[in-house]
PDB file of N, CA, C and O in Angstrom:
ATOM      1  N   MET A   1    -138.163-149.058 -90.194  1.00  0.00           N
ATOM      2  CA  MET A   1    -137.541-148.044 -91.024  1.00  0.00           C
ATOM      3  C   MET A   1    -137.998-148.249 -92.464  1.00  0.00           C
ATOM      4  O   MET A   1    -137.984-149.370 -92.971  1.00  0.00           O
ATOM      5  N   THR A   2    -138.397-147.177 -93.111  1.00  0.00           N
ATOM      6  CA  THR A   2    -138.876-147.284 -94.482  1.00  0.00           C
ATOM      7  C   THR A   2    -137.741-147.649 -95.441  1.00  0.00           C
ATOM      8  O   THR A   2    -136.572-147.362 -95.182  1.00  0.00           O
ATOM      9  N   ARG A   3    -138.100-148.267 -96.516  1.00  0.00           N
ATOM     10  CA  ARG A   3    -137.105-148.699 -97.493  1.00  0.00           C
ATOM     11  C   ARG A   3    -137.030-147.776 -98.704  1.00  0.00           C
ATOM     12  O   ARG A   3    -136.173-147.959 -99.568  1.00  0.00           O
ATOM     13  N   ARG A   4    -137.919-146.784 -98.775  1.00  0.00           N
ATOM     14  CA  ARG A   4    -137.910-145.810 -99.875  1.00  0.00           C
ATOM     15  C   ARG A   4    -137.679-144.425 -99.294  1.00  0.00           C
ATOM     16  O   ARG A   4    -138.418-143.980 -98.416  1.00  0.00           O
ATOM     17  N   HIS A   5    -136.645-143.744 -99.789  1.00  0.00           N
ATOM     18  CA  HIS A   5    -136.250-142.449 -99.251  1.00  0.00           C
ATOM     19  C   HIS A   5    -136.122-141.429-100.379  1.00  0.00           C
ATOM     20  O   HIS A   5    -135.217-141.540-101.206  1.00  0.00           O
ATOM     21  N   PRO A   6    -137.015-140.433-100.428  1.00  0.00           N
ATOM     22  CA  PRO A   6    -136.863-139.377-101.425  1.00  0.00           C
ATOM     23  C   PRO A   6    -135.676-138.485-101.062  1.00  0.00           C
ATOM     24  O   PRO A   6    -135.439-138.190 -99.890  1.00  0.00           O
ATOM     25  N   TYR A   7    -134.937-138.062-102.089  1.00  0.00           N
ATOM     26  CA  TYR A   7    -133.778-137.208-101.866  1.00  0.00           C
ATOM     27  C   TYR A   7    -133.464-136.431-103.140  1.00  0.00           C
ATOM     28  O   TYR A   7    -133.087-137.016-104.156  1.00  0.00           O
ATOM     29  N   LYS A   8    -133.619-135.128-103.082  1.00  0.00           N
ATOM     30  CA  LYS A   8    -133.251-134.219-104.174  1.00  0.00           C
ATOM     31  C   LYS A   8    -133.806-134.654-105.538  1.00  0.00           C
ATOM     32  O   LYS A   8    -133.088-134.635-106.537  1.00  0.00           O
ATOM     33  N   GLY A   9    -135.066-135.039-105.573  1.00  0.00           N
ATOM     34  CA  GLY A   9    -135.691-135.426-106.834  1.00  0.00           C
ATOM     35  C   GLY A   9    -135.478-136.877-107.235  1.00  0.00           C
ATOM     36  O   GLY A   9    -135.940-137.291-108.299  1.00  0.00           O
ATOM     37  N   PHE A  10    -134.796-137.652-106.416  1.00  0.00           N
ATOM     38  CA  PHE A  10    -134.559-139.072-106.652  1.00  0.00           C
ATOM     39  C   PHE A  10    -135.262-139.861-105.550  1.00  0.00           C
ATOM     40  O   PHE A  10    -135.684-139.293-104.543  1.00  0.00           O
ATOM     41  N   ILE A  11    -135.382-141.160-105.746  1.00  0.00           N
ATOM     42  CA  ILE A  11    -135.853-142.080-104.710  1.00  0.00           C
ATOM     43  C   ILE A  11    -134.748-143.102-104.494  1.00  0.00           C
ATOM     44  O   ILE A  11    -134.306-143.752-105.442  1.00  0.00           O
ATOM     45  N   ILE A  12    -134.302-143.247-103.256  1.00  0.00           N
ATOM     46  CA  ILE A  12    -133.328-144.275-102.891  1.00  0.00           C
ATOM     47  C   ILE A  12    -134.140-145.412-102.266  1.00  0.00           C
ATOM     48  O   ILE A  12    -134.854-145.203-101.284  1.00  0.00           O
ATOM     49  N   GLU A  13    -134.030-146.611-102.835  1.00  0.00           N
ATOM     50  CA  GLU A  13    -134.803-147.746-102.324  1.00  0.00           C
ATOM     51  C   GLU A  13    -133.876-148.878-101.905  1.00  0.00           C
ATOM     52  O   GLU A  13    -133.046-149.335-102.691  1.00  0.00           O
ATOM     53  N   ALA A  14    -134.023-149.327-100.661  1.00  0.00           N
ATOM     54  CA  ALA A  14    -133.190-150.387-100.091  1.00  0.00           C
ATOM     55  C   ALA A  14    -133.836-151.754-100.273  1.00  0.00           C
ATOM     56  O   ALA A  14    -135.059-151.891-100.239  1.00  0.00           O
ATOM     57  N   TYR A  15    -132.988-152.765-100.468  1.00  0.00           N
ATOM     58  CA  TYR A  15    -133.425-154.161-100.552  1.00  0.00           C
ATOM     59  C   TYR A  15    -132.564-155.005 -99.604  1.00  0.00           C
ATOM     60  O   TYR A  15    -131.710-155.762-100.064  1.00  0.00           O
ATOM     61  N   PRO A  16    -132.779-154.883 -98.276  1.00  0.00           N
ATOM     62  CA  PRO A  16    -131.971-155.659 -97.331  1.00  0.00           C
ATOM     63  C   PRO A  16    -132.430-157.111 -97.261  1.00  0.00           C
ATOM     64  O   PRO A  16    -133.606-157.416 -97.462  1.00  0.00           O
ATOM     65  N   TYR A  17    -131.483-157.998 -96.974  1.00  0.00           N
ATOM     66  CA  TYR A  17    -131.830-159.403 -96.773  1.00  0.00           C
ATOM     67  C   TYR A  17    -130.887-160.008 -95.742  1.00  0.00           C
ATOM     68  O   TYR A  17    -129.707-159.662 -95.677  1.00  0.00           O
ATOM     69  N   GLN A  18    -131.429-160.917 -94.939  1.00  0.00           N
ATOM     70  CA  GLN A  18    -130.659-161.542 -93.872  1.00  0.00           C
ATOM     71  C   GLN A  18    -129.871-162.723 -94.412  1.00  0.00           C
ATOM     72  O   GLN A  18    -130.381-163.515 -95.204  1.00  0.00           O
ATOM     73  N   LEU A  19    -128.616-162.834 -93.974  1.00  0.00           N
ATOM     74  CA  LEU A  19    -127.766-163.939 -94.398  1.00  0.00           C
ATOM     75  C   LEU A  19    -128.085-165.188 -93.587  1.00  0.00           C
ATOM     76  O   LEU A  19    -128.392-165.093 -92.398  1.00  0.00           O
ATOM     77  N   ARG A  20    -128.017-166.332 -94.204  1.00  0.00           N
ATOM     78  CA  ARG A  20    -128.319-167.586 -93.507  1.00  0.00           C
ATOM     79  C   ARG A  20    -127.064-168.248 -92.958  1.00  0.00           C
ATOM     80  O   ARG A  20    -127.103-168.841 -91.880  1.00  0.00           O
ATOM     81  N   ASP A  21    -125.941-168.155 -93.689  1.00  0.00           N
ATOM     82  CA  ASP A  21    -124.734-168.876 -93.298  1.00  0.00           C
ATOM     83  C   ASP A  21    -123.912-168.156 -92.225  1.00  0.00           C
ATOM     84  O   ASP A  21    -123.149-168.801 -91.506  1.00  0.00           O
ATOM     85  N   VAL A  22    -124.054-166.846 -92.104  1.00  0.00           N
ATOM     86  CA  VAL A  22    -123.388-166.056 -91.055  1.00  0.00           C
ATOM     87  C   VAL A  22    -124.410-165.054 -90.534  1.00  0.00           C
ATOM     88  O   VAL A  22    -125.384-164.743 -91.219  1.00  0.00           O
ATOM     89  N   SER A  23    -124.193-164.554 -89.339  1.00  0.00           N
ATOM     90  CA  SER A  23    -125.153-163.574 -88.839  1.00  0.00           C
ATOM     91  C   SER A  23    -124.886-162.227 -89.501  1.00  0.00           C
ATOM     92  O   SER A  23    -123.737-161.824 -89.679  1.00  0.00           O
ATOM     93  N   GLY A  24    -125.936-161.560 -89.851  1.00  0.00           N
ATOM     94  CA  GLY A  24    -125.797-160.243 -90.443  1.00  0.00           C
ATOM     95  C   GLY A  24    -126.738-160.033 -91.606  1.00  0.00           C
ATOM     96  O   GLY A  24    -127.518-160.909 -91.980  1.00  0.00           O
ATOM     97  N   TRP A  25    -126.637-158.852 -92.160  1.00  0.00           N
ATOM     98  CA  TRP A  25    -127.500-158.431 -93.263  1.00  0.00           C
ATOM     99  C   TRP A  25    -126.669-157.911 -94.413  1.00  0.00           C
ATOM    100  O   TRP A  25    -125.637-157.274 -94.207  1.00  0.00           O
ATOM    101  N   LYS A  26    -127.117-158.182 -95.612  1.00  0.00           N
ATOM    102  CA  LYS A  26    -126.563-157.608 -96.845  1.00  0.00           C
ATOM    103  C   LYS A  26    -127.644-156.708 -97.420  1.00  0.00           C
ATOM    104  O   LYS A  26    -128.807-156.786 -97.024  1.00  0.00           O
ATOM    105  N   THR A  27    -127.255-155.865 -98.345  1.00  0.00           N
ATOM    106  CA  THR A  27    -128.251-155.026 -98.985  1.00  0.00           C
ATOM    107  C   THR A  27    -127.828-154.638-100.385  1.00  0.00           C
ATOM    108  O   THR A  27    -126.644-154.518-100.698  1.00  0.00           O
ATOM    109  N   GLU A  28    -128.808-154.453-101.191  1.00  0.00           N
ATOM    110  CA  GLU A  28    -128.679-153.870-102.513  1.00  0.00           C
ATOM    111  C   GLU A  28    -129.585-152.655-102.489  1.00  0.00           C
ATOM    112  O   GLU A  28    -130.431-152.523-101.605  1.00  0.00           O
ATOM    113  N   PHE A  29    -129.410-151.764-103.460  1.00  0.00           N
ATOM    114  CA  PHE A  29    -130.338-150.650-103.525  1.00  0.00           C
ATOM    115  C   PHE A  29    -130.407-150.107-104.934  1.00  0.00           C
ATOM    116  O   PHE A  29    -129.578-150.428-105.785  1.00  0.00           O
ATOM    117  N   CYS A  30    -131.399-149.290-105.165  1.00  0.00           N
ATOM    118  CA  CYS A  30    -131.498-148.614-106.444  1.00  0.00           C
ATOM    119  C   CYS A  30    -131.778-147.140-106.200  1.00  0.00           C
ATOM    120  O   CYS A  30    -132.280-146.736-105.152  1.00  0.00           O
ATOM    121  N   ILE A  31    -131.434-146.359-107.205  1.00  0.00           N
ATOM    122  CA  ILE A  31    -131.794-144.953-107.216  1.00  0.00           C
ATOM    123  C   ILE A  31    -132.704-144.766-108.413  1.00  0.00           C
ATOM    124  O   ILE A  31    -132.337-145.078-109.546  1.00  0.00           O
ATOM    125  N   GLU A  32    -133.899-144.250-108.149  1.00  0.00           N
ATOM    126  CA  GLU A  32    -134.879-143.999-109.204  1.00  0.00           C
ATOM    127  C   GLU A  32    -134.902-142.513-109.525  1.00  0.00           C
ATOM    128  O   GLU A  32    -134.830-141.669-108.632  1.00  0.00           O
ATOM    129  N   LYS A  33    -135.004-142.210-110.809  1.00  0.00           N
ATOM    130  CA  LYS A  33    -135.206-140.838-111.254  1.00  0.00           C
ATOM    131  C   LYS A  33    -136.480-140.819-112.071  1.00  0.00           C
ATOM    132  O   LYS A  33    -136.566-141.472-113.111  1.00  0.00           O
ATOM    133  N   HIS A  34    -137.474-140.071-111.605  1.00  0.00           N
ATOM    134  CA  HIS A  34    -138.748-139.934-112.291  1.00  0.00           C
ATOM    135  C   HIS A  34    -138.713-138.634-113.086  1.00  0.00           C
ATOM    136  O   HIS A  34    -138.412-137.575-112.536  1.00  0.00           O
ATOM    137  N   ASP A  35    -139.021-138.714-114.381  1.00  0.00           N
ATOM    138  CA  ASP A  35    -139.098-137.499-115.186  1.00  0.00           C
ATOM    139  C   ASP A  35    -140.169-137.678-116.261  1.00  0.00           C
ATOM    140  O   ASP A  35    -140.883-138.681-116.260  1.00  0.00           O
ATOM    141  N   GLY A  36    -140.284-136.738-117.154  1.00  0.00           N
ATOM    142  CA  GLY A  36    -141.329-136.757-118.171  1.00  0.00           C
ATOM    143  C   GLY A  36    -141.281-137.947-119.110  1.00  0.00           C
ATOM    144  O   GLY A  36    -142.294-138.301-119.714  1.00  0.00           O
ATOM    145  N   SER A  37    -140.105-138.577-119.243  1.00  0.00           N
ATOM    146  CA  SER A  37    -139.987-139.724-120.151  1.00  0.00           C
ATOM    147  C   SER A  37    -140.177-141.054-119.433  1.00  0.00           C
ATOM    148  O   SER A  37    -140.159-142.106-120.071  1.00  0.00           O
ATOM    149  N   GLY A  38    -140.358-141.022-118.124  1.00  0.00           N
ATOM    150  CA  GLY A  38    -140.579-142.261-117.381  1.00  0.00           C
ATOM    151  C   GLY A  38    -139.695-142.338-116.156  1.00  0.00           C
ATOM    152  O   GLY A  38    -139.362-141.321-115.549  1.00  0.00           O
ATOM    153  N   ILE A  39    -139.318-143.557-115.798  1.00  0.00           N
ATOM    154  CA  ILE A  39    -138.499-143.796-114.609  1.00  0.00           C
ATOM    155  C   ILE A  39    -137.218-144.496-115.042  1.00  0.00           C
ATOM    156  O   ILE A  39    -137.259-145.505-115.746  1.00  0.00           O
ATOM    157  N   THR A  40    -136.079-143.951-114.614  1.00  0.00           N
ATOM    158  CA  THR A  40    -134.795-144.608-114.818  1.00  0.00           C
ATOM    159  C   THR A  40    -134.362-145.179-113.480  1.00  0.00           C
ATOM    160  O   THR A  40    -134.292-144.457-112.485  1.00  0.00           O
ATOM    161  N   VAL A  41    -134.068-146.485-113.453  1.00  0.00           N
ATOM    162  CA  VAL A  41    -133.675-147.160-112.224  1.00  0.00           C
ATOM    163  C   VAL A  41    -132.243-147.650-112.378  1.00  0.00           C
ATOM    164  O   VAL A  41    -131.926-148.385-113.314  1.00  0.00           O
ATOM    165  N   THR A  42    -131.379-147.237-111.451  1.00  0.00           N
ATOM    166  CA  THR A  42    -129.992-147.685-111.426  1.00  0.00           C
ATOM    167  C   THR A  42    -129.801-148.534-110.180  1.00  0.00           C
ATOM    168  O   THR A  42    -130.060-148.072-109.069  1.00  0.00           O
ATOM    169  N   ARG A  43    -129.347-149.775-110.354  1.00  0.00           N
ATOM    170  CA  ARG A  43    -129.137-150.689-109.225  1.00  0.00           C
ATOM    171  C   ARG A  43    -127.695-150.617-108.754  1.00  0.00           C
ATOM    172  O   ARG A  43    -126.774-150.442-109.553  1.00  0.00           O
ATOM    173  N   PHE A  44    -127.510-150.754-107.448  1.00  0.00           N
ATOM    174  CA  PHE A  44    -126.192-150.740-106.826  1.00  0.00           C
ATOM    175  C   PHE A  44    -126.043-151.971-105.943  1.00  0.00           C
ATOM    176  O   PHE A  44    -127.004-152.428-105.324  1.00  0.00           O
ATOM    177  N   TYR A  45    -124.831-152.497-105.895  1.00  0.00           N
ATOM    178  CA  TYR A  45    -124.515-153.654-105.070  1.00  0.00           C
ATOM    179  C   TYR A  45    -123.270-153.334-104.262  1.00  0.00           C
ATOM    180  O   TYR A  45    -122.298-152.813-104.807  1.00  0.00           O
ATOM    181  N   PHE A  46    -123.286-153.635-102.983  1.00  0.00           N
ATOM    182  CA  PHE A  46    -122.082-153.510-102.178  1.00  0.00           C
ATOM    183  C   PHE A  46    -121.197-154.722-102.438  1.00  0.00           C
ATOM    184  O   PHE A  46    -121.694-155.787-102.803  1.00  0.00           O
ATOM    185  N   GLU A  47    -119.881-154.564-102.252  1.00  0.00           N
ATOM    186  CA  GLU A  47    -118.975-155.697-102.381  1.00  0.00           C
ATOM    187  C   GLU A  47    -119.371-156.790-101.404  1.00  0.00           C
ATOM    188  O   GLU A  47    -120.071-156.530-100.426  1.00  0.00           O
ATOM    189  N   GLU A  48    -118.932-157.994-101.662  1.00  0.00           N
ATOM    190  CA  GLU A  48    -119.274-159.148-100.830  1.00  0.00           C
ATOM    191  C   GLU A  48    -118.892-158.956 -99.367  1.00  0.00           C
ATOM    192  O   GLU A  48    -119.536-159.531 -98.489  1.00  0.00           O
ATOM    193  N   SER A  49    -117.866-158.164 -99.083  1.00  0.00           N
ATOM    194  CA  SER A  49    -117.387-158.004 -97.709  1.00  0.00           C
ATOM    195  C   SER A  49    -118.286-157.118 -96.852  1.00  0.00           C
ATOM    196  O   SER A  49    -118.126-157.091 -95.632  1.00  0.00           O
ATOM    197  N   HIS A  50    -119.214-156.403 -97.446  1.00  0.00           N
ATOM    198  CA  HIS A  50    -120.089-155.521 -96.681  1.00  0.00           C
ATOM    199  C   HIS A  50    -121.216-156.312 -96.038  1.00  0.00           C
ATOM    200  O   HIS A  50    -122.166-156.710 -96.713  1.00  0.00           O
ATOM    201  N   VAL A  51    -121.113-156.542 -94.722  1.00  0.00           N
ATOM    202  CA  VAL A  51    -122.154-157.215 -93.952  1.00  0.00           C
ATOM    203  C   VAL A  51    -122.516-156.292 -92.796  1.00  0.00           C
ATOM    204  O   VAL A  51    -121.634-155.766 -92.118  1.00  0.00           O
ATOM    205  N   PHE A  52    -123.793-156.098 -92.574  1.00  0.00           N
ATOM    206  CA  PHE A  52    -124.285-155.205 -91.536  1.00  0.00           C
ATOM    207  C   PHE A  52    -124.896-156.018 -90.408  1.00  0.00           C
ATOM    208  O   PHE A  52    -125.450-157.093 -90.639  1.00  0.00           O
ATOM    209  N   GLU A  53    -124.795-155.501 -89.180  1.00  0.00           N
ATOM    210  CA  GLU A  53    -125.296-156.232 -88.010  1.00  0.00           C
ATOM    211  C   GLU A  53    -126.807-156.323 -87.964  1.00  0.00           C
ATOM    212  O   GLU A  53    -127.354-157.330 -87.513  1.00  0.00           O
ATOM    213  N   THR A  54    -127.497-155.275 -88.429  1.00  0.00           N
ATOM    214  CA  THR A  54    -128.955-155.251 -88.362  1.00  0.00           C
ATOM    215  C   THR A  54    -129.541-154.782 -89.687  1.00  0.00           C
ATOM    216  O   THR A  54    -128.847-154.208 -90.527  1.00  0.00           O
ATOM    217  N   GLU A  55    -130.820-155.036 -89.850  1.00  0.00           N
ATOM    218  CA  GLU A  55    -131.521-154.554 -91.036  1.00  0.00           C
ATOM    219  C   GLU A  55    -131.504-153.026 -91.066  1.00  0.00           C
ATOM    220  O   GLU A  55    -131.319-152.428 -92.126  1.00  0.00           O
ATOM    221  N   GLU A  56    -131.694-152.402 -89.925  1.00  0.00           N
ATOM    222  CA  GLU A  56    -131.692-150.941 -89.851  1.00  0.00           C
ATOM    223  C   GLU A  56    -130.347-150.364 -90.255  1.00  0.00           C
ATOM    224  O   GLU A  56    -130.296-149.342 -90.940  1.00  0.00           O
ATOM    225  N   ALA A  57    -129.246-151.004 -89.840  1.00  0.00           N
ATOM    226  CA  ALA A  57    -127.907-150.539 -90.213  1.00  0.00           C
ATOM    227  C   ALA A  57    -127.696-150.661 -91.715  1.00  0.00           C
ATOM    228  O   ALA A  57    -127.071-149.796 -92.328  1.00  0.00           O
ATOM    229  N   ALA A  58    -128.213-151.726 -92.307  1.00  0.00           N
ATOM    230  CA  ALA A  58    -128.089-151.910 -93.755  1.00  0.00           C
ATOM    231  C   ALA A  58    -128.845-150.819 -94.503  1.00  0.00           C
ATOM    232  O   ALA A  58    -128.336-150.259 -95.474  1.00  0.00           O
ATOM    233  N   ILE A  59    -130.057-150.517 -94.053  1.00  0.00           N
ATOM    234  CA  ILE A  59    -130.859-149.477 -94.706  1.00  0.00           C
ATOM    235  C   ILE A  59    -130.199-148.114 -94.537  1.00  0.00           C
ATOM    236  O   ILE A  59    -130.143-147.331 -95.485  1.00  0.00           O
ATOM    237  N   GLU A  60    -129.702-147.827 -93.341  1.00  0.00           N
ATOM    238  CA  GLU A  60    -129.035-146.547 -93.102  1.00  0.00           C
ATOM    239  C   GLU A  60    -127.812-146.388 -94.014  1.00  0.00           C
ATOM    240  O   GLU A  60    -127.574-145.305 -94.549  1.00  0.00           O
ATOM    241  N   ALA A  61    -127.044-147.461 -94.189  1.00  0.00           N
ATOM    242  CA  ALA A  61    -125.869-147.405 -95.062  1.00  0.00           C
ATOM    243  C   ALA A  61    -126.277-147.130 -96.507  1.00  0.00           C
ATOM    244  O   ALA A  61    -125.608-146.375 -97.213  1.00  0.00           O
ATOM    245  N   VAL A  62    -127.365-147.739 -96.940  1.00  0.00           N
ATOM    246  CA  VAL A  62    -127.873-147.530 -98.297  1.00  0.00           C
ATOM    247  C   VAL A  62    -128.281-146.075 -98.509  1.00  0.00           C
ATOM    248  O   VAL A  62    -127.939-145.464 -99.522  1.00  0.00           O
ATOM    249  N   VAL A  63    -129.008-145.535 -97.551  1.00  0.00           N
ATOM    250  CA  VAL A  63    -129.460-144.145 -97.683  1.00  0.00           C
ATOM    251  C   VAL A  63    -128.254-143.208 -97.779  1.00  0.00           C
ATOM    252  O   VAL A  63    -128.226-142.317 -98.628  1.00  0.00           O
ATOM    253  N   LYS A  64    -127.272-143.403 -96.923  1.00  0.00           N
ATOM    254  CA  LYS A  64    -126.075-142.553 -96.951  1.00  0.00           C
ATOM    255  C   LYS A  64    -125.300-142.722 -98.250  1.00  0.00           C
ATOM    256  O   LYS A  64    -124.846-141.735 -98.829  1.00  0.00           O
ATOM    257  N   ALA A  65    -125.140-143.960 -98.718  1.00  0.00           N
ATOM    258  CA  ALA A  65    -124.430-144.202 -99.967  1.00  0.00           C
ATOM    259  C   ALA A  65    -125.168-143.572-101.146  1.00  0.00           C
ATOM    260  O   ALA A  65    -124.550-142.974-102.027  1.00  0.00           O
ATOM    261  N   GLY A  66    -126.489-143.710-101.156  1.00  0.00           N
ATOM    262  CA  GLY A  66    -127.287-143.104-102.220  1.00  0.00           C
ATOM    263  C   GLY A  66    -127.194-141.591-102.211  1.00  0.00           C
ATOM    264  O   GLY A  66    -127.075-140.967-103.265  1.00  0.00           O
ATOM    265  N   GLN A  67    -127.248-141.001-101.031  1.00  0.00           N
ATOM    266  CA  GLN A  67    -127.129-139.544-100.924  1.00  0.00           C
ATOM    267  C   GLN A  67    -125.765-139.064-101.411  1.00  0.00           C
ATOM    268  O   GLN A  67    -125.673-138.043-102.093  1.00  0.00           O
ATOM    269  N   ARG A  68    -124.703-139.799-101.062  1.00  0.00           N
ATOM    270  CA  ARG A  68    -123.357-139.431-101.543  1.00  0.00           C
ATOM    271  C   ARG A  68    -123.286-139.491-103.072  1.00  0.00           C
ATOM    272  O   ARG A  68    -122.718-138.603-103.708  1.00  0.00           O
ATOM    273  N   LYS A  69    -123.870-140.551-103.657  1.00  0.00           N
ATOM    274  CA  LYS A  69    -123.862-140.676-105.120  1.00  0.00           C
ATOM    275  C   LYS A  69    -124.597-139.505-105.757  1.00  0.00           C
ATOM    276  O   LYS A  69    -124.101-138.908-106.712  1.00  0.00           O
ATOM    277  N   ILE A  70    -125.765-139.173-105.241  1.00  0.00           N
ATOM    278  CA  ILE A  70    -126.567-138.075-105.793  1.00  0.00           C
ATOM    279  C   ILE A  70    -125.831-136.750-105.621  1.00  0.00           C
ATOM    280  O   ILE A  70    -125.777-135.951-106.556  1.00  0.00           O
ATOM    281  N   ASP A  71    -125.266-136.506-104.441  1.00  0.00           N
ATOM    282  CA  ASP A  71    -124.533-135.262-104.185  1.00  0.00           C
ATOM    283  C   ASP A  71    -123.302-135.118-105.073  1.00  0.00           C
ATOM    284  O   ASP A  71    -122.874-134.001-105.365  1.00  0.00           O
ATOM    285  N   ALA A  72    -122.736-136.231-105.501  1.00  0.00           N
ATOM    286  CA  ALA A  72    -121.545-136.211-106.361  1.00  0.00           C
ATOM    287  C   ALA A  72    -121.890-135.996-107.832  1.00  0.00           C
ATOM    288  O   ALA A  72    -120.998-136.013-108.681  1.00  0.00           O
ATOM    289  N   GLY A  73    -123.164-135.795-108.146  1.00  0.00           N
ATOM    290  CA  GLY A  73    -123.557-135.544-109.529  1.00  0.00           C
ATOM    291  C   GLY A  73    -123.970-136.794-110.282  1.00  0.00           C
ATOM    292  O   GLY A  73    -123.758-136.896-111.490  1.00  0.00           O
ATOM    293  N   PHE A  74    -124.550-137.729-109.583  1.00  0.00           N
ATOM    294  CA  PHE A  74    -125.000-138.994-110.155  1.00  0.00           C
ATOM    295  C   PHE A  74    -125.829-138.799-111.425  1.00  0.00           C
ATOM    296  O   PHE A  74    -126.710-137.941-111.480  1.00  0.00           O
ATOM    297  N   THR A  75    -125.534-139.607-112.441  1.00  0.00           N
ATOM    298  CA  THR A  75    -126.323-139.663-113.663  1.00  0.00           C
ATOM    299  C   THR A  75    -126.929-141.066-113.748  1.00  0.00           C
ATOM    300  O   THR A  75    -126.185-142.047-113.757  1.00  0.00           O
ATOM    301  N   PRO A  76    -128.250-141.187-113.810  1.00  0.00           N
ATOM    302  CA  PRO A  76    -128.888-142.499-113.860  1.00  0.00           C
ATOM    303  C   PRO A  76    -128.413-143.351-115.045  1.00  0.00           C
ATOM    304  O   PRO A  76    -128.281-142.854-116.164  1.00  0.00           O
ATOM    305  N   HIS A  77    -128.159-144.633-114.785  1.00  0.00           N
ATOM    306  CA  HIS A  77    -127.826-145.607-115.828  1.00  0.00           C
ATOM    307  C   HIS A  77    -128.143-146.998-115.309  1.00  0.00           C
ATOM    308  O   HIS A  77    -129.135-147.145-114.596  1.00  0.00           O
ATOM    309  N   THR A  78    -127.375-148.020-115.617  1.00  0.00           N
ATOM    310  CA  THR A  78    -127.791-149.394-115.309  1.00  0.00           C
ATOM    311  C   THR A  78    -127.351-149.902-113.945  1.00  0.00           C
ATOM    312  O   THR A  78    -128.134-149.822-112.999  1.00  0.00           O
ATOM    313  N   VAL A  79    -126.124-150.426-113.795  1.00  0.00           N
ATOM    314  CA  VAL A  79    -125.700-151.087-112.555  1.00  0.00           C
ATOM    315  C   VAL A  79    -124.320-150.594-112.139  1.00  0.00           C
ATOM    316  O   VAL A  79    -123.466-150.339-112.988  1.00  0.00           O
ATOM    317  N   GLU A  80    -124.097-150.459-110.820  1.00  0.00           N
ATOM    318  CA  GLU A  80    -122.789-150.134-110.282  1.00  0.00           C
ATOM    319  C   GLU A  80    -122.506-151.033-109.089  1.00  0.00           C
ATOM    320  O   GLU A  80    -123.420-151.422-108.362  1.00  0.00           O
ATOM    321  N   VAL A  81    -121.228-151.361-108.894  1.00  0.00           N
ATOM    322  CA  VAL A  81    -120.782-152.078-107.700  1.00  0.00           C
ATOM    323  C   VAL A  81    -120.003-151.082-106.853  1.00  0.00           C
ATOM    324  O   VAL A  81    -119.070-150.444-107.341  1.00  0.00           O
ATOM    325  N   LEU A  82    -120.385-150.947-105.574  1.00  0.00           N
ATOM    326  CA  LEU A  82    -119.713-150.011-104.685  1.00  0.00           C
ATOM    327  C   LEU A  82    -118.576-150.709-103.965  1.00  0.00           C
ATOM    328  O   LEU A  82    -118.770-151.780-103.388  1.00  0.00           O
ATOM    329  N   THR A  83    -117.393-150.114-103.993  1.00  0.00           N
ATOM    330  CA  THR A  83    -116.237-150.716-103.341  1.00  0.00           C
ATOM    331  C   THR A  83    -116.007-150.183-101.943  1.00  0.00           C
ATOM    332  O   THR A  83    -115.263-150.791-101.174  1.00  0.00           O
ATOM    333  N   ASN A  84    -116.626-149.059-101.587  1.00  0.00           N
ATOM    334  CA  ASN A  84    -116.517-148.559-100.211  1.00  0.00           C
ATOM    335  C   ASN A  84    -117.596-147.557 -99.924  1.00  0.00           C
ATOM    336  O   ASN A  84    -117.666-147.025 -98.816  1.00  0.00           O
TER     337      ASN A  84
END
């Protein structure tokens, strides 16, 4: 599964990683906005409790979360922590 997903003029990029101490995957992601002045990258982190069974599940969750943020009128900035 690809880690970069174009969506409505943005790029959602997943950064999944496998946990060593427990089975499962965590993920971070960013939303990129490319425009005439350059690229604005906003990073997102899931709360510590978010653990996914597979790398694919982690990427799918990132894509859906990114799409929800963009659909809600997302404005690019620095960092956000997602609580759900």
